[in-house]
C-alpha positions in Angstrom: 87.8 -3.0 17.4 85.7 -0.3 16.2 85.2 -2.4 13.0 83.5 -5.2 14.9 80.9 -2.7 16.9 79.9 -2.0 13.8 79.1 -5.2 12.5 77.6 -5.9 15.8 75.2 -2.7 15.5 74.6 -4.0 11.7 73.5 -7.7 12.9 71.6 -6.1 15.7 69.4 -3.6 13.5 68.6 -7.0 10.4 67.5 -8.9 14.2 64.9 -6.4 14.2 61.8 -7.0 12.7 62.3 -4.7 9.7 65.6 -5.6 8.4 69.2 -4.5 7.5 70.5 -7.3 5.2 74.4 -7.5 4.5 75.3 -6.5 1.2 78.2 -7.5 -1.2 80.2 -4.4 -0.7 79.9 -3.7 3.1 78.0 -0.5 2.2 75.7 -0.9 4.9 78.5 -0.5 7.3 79.5 2.4 5.6 76.5 3.7 6.2 76.2 3.2 10.0 80.1 4.6 10.3 78.6 8.2 8.7 75.8 7.7 11.5 76.9 6.7 14.7 80.7 6.6 16.8 81.5 3.4 18.3 80.2 4.4 21.6 76.8 4.8 20.0 76.6 2.0 18.4 77.6 -0.2 21.6 75.1 2.1 23.8 72.2 1.3 20.3 73.3 -2.6 20.8 72.3 -2.2 24.4 68.8 -0.7 24.0 65.4 -2.1 23.4 62.1 -1.6 20.8 60.0 -0.2 24.2 60.6 2.8 26.1 63.0 2.8 29.1 64.4 5.5 31.3 68.2 6.4 31.7 68.0 4.5 35.3 66.4 1.4 33.6 69.0 1.4 31.0 72.1 1.3 33.4 70.3 -1.2 36.0 69.4 -3.5 32.7 72.7 -3.6 31.3 75.0 -2.9 34.1 76.6 0.6 32.5 77.5 3.6 35.2 74.1 6.0 35.2 76.8 9.2 35.3 76.2 10.9 31.8 73.7 8.0 30.6 70.7 10.5 30.3 73.3 13.3 28.7 74.4 10.2 26.1 71.0 9.3 25.0 70.1 12.8 24.4 72.8 13.1 22.1 72.0 10.2 20.2 68.1 11.3 20.0 69.6 14.7 18.7 71.4 12.8 16.0 68.8 10.5 14.8 70.0 7.3 16.3 67.1 7.1 18.9 63.7 8.6 19.8 63.6 9.8 23.1 60.3 11.6 24.7 60.9 13.9 27.8 57.9 14.1 29.8 59.8 17.2 31.9 61.1 15.4 35.2 62.0 11.9 33.3 62.9 11.3 29.5 62.3 8.2 28.0 64.3 6.4 24.8 63.8 3.0 22.5 66.1 2.3 19.8 64.8 2.5 16.6 64.4 -0.1 13.0 66.4 1.7 10.1 63.3 1.8 8.2 61.2 3.7 9.5 63.4 5.3 11.6 67.2 6.0 11.8 66.9 7.1 8.0 64.1 9.3 8.2 66.0 10.9 11.3 69.0 12.2 9.5 66.9 14.6 8.0 68.8 17.4 10.0 72.3 15.3 9.2 71.5 13.9 5.6 74.7 15.1 3.6 75.2 14.2 -0.3 77.8 11.2 1.3 75.5 9.9 3.0 73.0 10.3 0.2 75.3 8.2 -1.9 75.7 5.3 0.5 72.0 5.0 0.9 71.2 5.0 -2.6 74.1 2.6 -2.9 72.2 0.2 -0.3 68.8 0.8 -1.8 68.4 -2.7 -4.0 70.4 -4.4 -0.8 67.7 -3.4 1.3 64.5 -3.2 -0.6 65.1 -6.8 -1.9 65.0 -8.3 1.6 62.1 -5.0 2.6 59.5 -6.0 0.2 59.4 -9.7 0.2 57.5 -9.8 4.0 54.2 -10.0 3.2 53.7 -7.4 6.3 53.7 -3.7 4.8 54.7 -1.5 6.6 52.6 1.6 5.4 48.7 1.8 5.2 47.6 4.2 2.3 45.2 6.6 3.6 42.7 7.4 0.8 41.7 10.6 -0.1 38.9 11.1 2.5 36.7 13.1 0.2 36.8 10.3 -1.9 35.4 7.5 0.2 31.6 7.1 -0.7 29.4 8.1 2.2 27.6 4.6 2.3 30.9 3.0 2.8 32.4 2.0 6.3 35.6 3.3 6.4 37.9 2.8 9.6 39.6 5.3 11.7 42.7 4.1 10.4 41.6 4.4 6.8 40.6 8.5 7.2 43.6 11.0 7.8 40.8 13.0 9.8 40.4 10.8 12.1 44.3 10.3 12.4 44.7 14.4 12.7 42.0 14.5 15.3 43.5 11.9 17.8 46.8 14.1 18.0 47.3 17.1 20.7 50.2 18.5 18.6 51.1 18.8 15.4 53.9 19.3 13.1 56.0 19.3 9.7 58.8 18.1 8.4 60.5 18.0 4.6 60.7 14.5 3.1 63.8 12.9 3.6 63.0 11.2 0.7 63.1 14.2 -1.2 65.5 15.5 0.1 67.9 12.6 -0.7 67.4 13.4 -4.2 67.8 16.8 -4.2 71.6 15.8 -2.8 71.8 13.3 -5.6 70.9 16.3 -8.3 67.6 14.6 -8.7 65.2 17.4 -7.2 61.6 16.8 -7.3 58.8 19.6 -8.3 56.5 18.9 -6.0 56.2 19.9 -2.1 58.9 19.2 0.2 57.8 20.2 3.3 55.3 17.8 3.4 55.7 15.0 6.1 53.3 15.4 9.1 53.9 14.5 12.6 51.8 14.1 15.2 51.9 13.3 19.2 49.2 12.7 21.7 50.4 15.5 24.0 50.0 19.1 23.9 52.9 21.3 23.5 55.3 18.4 21.8 57.0 19.7 19.1 59.2 23.0 20.9 61.8 24.7 18.7 64.5 22.8 20.0 63.0 19.4 19.6 65.8 17.2 18.8 63.9 15.8 15.2 63.7 19.5 13.9 60.0 19.6 13.2 58.3 22.6 12.5 55.2 22.8 14.9 51.9 23.6 13.2 48.3 24.1 14.3 45.4 21.3 13.8 44.3 23.5 11.0 47.7 24.1 8.9 47.6 20.1 9.3 44.7 20.4 6.9 46.3 22.6 4.6 49.1 20.7 3.9 46.9 17.6 3.6 44.8 19.1 0.7 48.1 20.5 -1.0 49.4 17.2 -0.9 46.0 15.9 -2.9 46.4 19.1 -5.1 50.0 17.8 -6.0 49.2 14.3 -6.6 50.5 13.1 -3.4 50.2 9.7 -1.5 48.7 9.6 1.9 50.6 6.9 3.6 50.9 5.7 7.3 51.7 3.2 9.6 50.1 -0.1 8.9 48.5 -0.3 12.5 45.2 0.3 13.6 46.2 2.4 16.6 49.2 4.9 17.7 49.7 6.4 14.5 52.3 9.5 14.3 53.1 10.6 11.2 51.2 11.0 7.7 54.0 10.9 4.6 52.8 12.4 1.5 54.5 10.5 -1.1 55.2 10.3 -4.6 57.0 7.6 -6.7 60.0 9.6 -8.0 61.3 9.8 -4.9 59.9 8.0 -1.9 61.0 4.5 -1.0 58.0 2.9 0.1 56.7 4.0 -3.0 59.6 3.0 -5.3 60.0 -0.3 -3.6 56.1 -1.2 -5.1 57.2 -0.1 -8.6 60.2 -2.4 -8.4 59.0 -5.2 -6.4 55.8 -5.8 -4.7 52.9 -4.3 -6.8 50.4 -2.9 -4.8 51.3 -5.8 -1.8 54.0 -3.5 -0.8 51.6 -1.3 1.3 48.3 -2.1 2.7 45.3 -1.4 1.3 41.6 -1.5 1.1 40.5 0.4 -1.9 41.0 0.4 -5.7 40.1 2.5 -8.2 37.3 1.5 -11.0 36.6 3.3 -14.2 33.5 3.9 -15.7 34.4 3.3 -19.3 30.9 4.7 -20.5 31.5 7.8 -18.9 35.6 8.7 -19.4 36.3 10.8 -21.9 40.2 9.7 -22.3 42.0 12.4 -21.6 44.4 10.5 -19.7 45.2 12.9 -16.4 44.4 9.9 -14.3 47.4 7.8 -15.8 49.6 11.3 -16.9 49.4 13.0 -13.6 48.1 11.3 -10.8 49.1 7.8 -10.8 51.7 7.1 -8.4 52.1 3.5 -9.5 51.3 3.1 -13.0 47.8 1.0 -12.4 45.9 3.1 -15.4 46.6 2.3 -18.9 45.0 3.3 -22.1 42.4 1.2 -23.5 40.5 0.6 -26.6 37.7 2.7 -25.6 38.8 4.1 -22.4 41.6 4.2 -19.2 41.6 1.2 -17.2 42.3 0.5 -13.8 44.6 -2.9 -13.0 43.3 -3.7 -10.6 46.4 -5.9 -8.9 48.5 -2.4 -9.1 46.1 0.2 -7.6 46.8 0.9 -4.2 43.7 2.8 -3.5 44.8 6.2 -2.5 41.8 8.4 -4.5 43.9 10.9 -6.5 42.8 9.7 -9.6 39.2 10.2 -8.7 39.6 14.1 -7.0 40.6 15.1 -10.7 38.6 13.1 -13.3 37.1 15.8 -15.2 34.1 13.6 -16.2 33.7 11.8 -13.0 34.4 8.6 -14.3 36.1 7.1 -11.2 34.9 6.5 -8.3 36.2 4.5 -4.9 35.9 0.8 -4.5 36.5 -1.3 -1.5 37.5 -4.2 -1.5 35.9 -7.5 -0.2 35.7 -8.8 2.9 37.4 -11.3 1.8 40.6 -9.4 0.0 41.0 -7.2 3.3 43.6 -7.6 5.3 43.5 -5.4 9.0 46.6 -3.7 10.1 48.6 -4.9 13.3 46.5 -3.7 16.3 49.2 -1.5 17.1 53.6 -1.3 16.4 54.2 -4.2 18.7 52.1 -6.1 17.1 53.3 -5.1 13.9 56.6 -6.3 15.0 55.4 -9.7 16.0 54.0 -10.5 12.5 56.6 -9.2 10.6 59.5 -11.3 13.3 57.2 -14.1 12.5 57.6 -13.9 8.7 60.9 -13.1 8.8 62.1 -15.7 11.3 64.0 -13.4 13.0 63.8 -13.9 17.2 63.8 -10.1 18.4 63.2 -11.0 21.9 65.8 -9.5 23.7 65.1 -6.1 21.9 61.4 -6.1 22.8 
């Protein structure tokens, strides 16, 4: 019976727009067994992507209300679902595998789970990067956007930070996974920012374990990330951003997938870098130390940007000693605006994947 509930859970997760494909080895079932008890898996399958109170979940599913809130709190603490406590009332929702359950295993990630996730990586990535509705949007180094360029709020790290009322920082789950696998990253680990639209959201006992910080500290982390060559990534939507990941291609699942499967189409970006050959001194810093997607190569007389691979992060611009690199906004015809919000993102991606997830919407 327990084996069947994990297969049911895997099917539910693959029905969600983000996907959770079946592997040849069944490793995805081993992952779910590592994270969920059978009782947790059953309740997860009865949840939705939209927030509900315990009372609403009980009424809709016919489950007893007694013990429901406590069970949901325990699942939230295990990183299986997402919840918000408003004091008198709490609301909960299911999460997809990525972005969601995987990232929220930060406090529970073990070497065993890391090894299972690594084994599943190719199966998941092959499906995940085929849909042309990327999960992430690249947020350029803001100071490198020319003053005469009109950038949208979702293209500005300052706008995302300023829209918050609470801020926190977490270790990077990808770096932690790689460390457990004996592949530690030399770049900073505690760089994943969380942003909430309500004050005092990140308390000491917050289930996700995020460390509350001030707005100034959030900006300091962004600056450190830029100095260390980390790419700013956030959700590929126009509104409702609640995180900024600062990523390297040696660890980040998204950037590794971009390099392996999708090129620049694996993330959304409205900029690309351009090198002025007359000003380039061929020092190689941009290609050797800054570019995370191998989009810069040495030419006959100067380094050159491979436009099709460039994700427009701006990291090469900020450290060019001869100031030979600039950020160029794509032509309007080449710009793909993100979905308005997460709900629309699910709808677009679900349509392209051909999945009917309406019972979980």
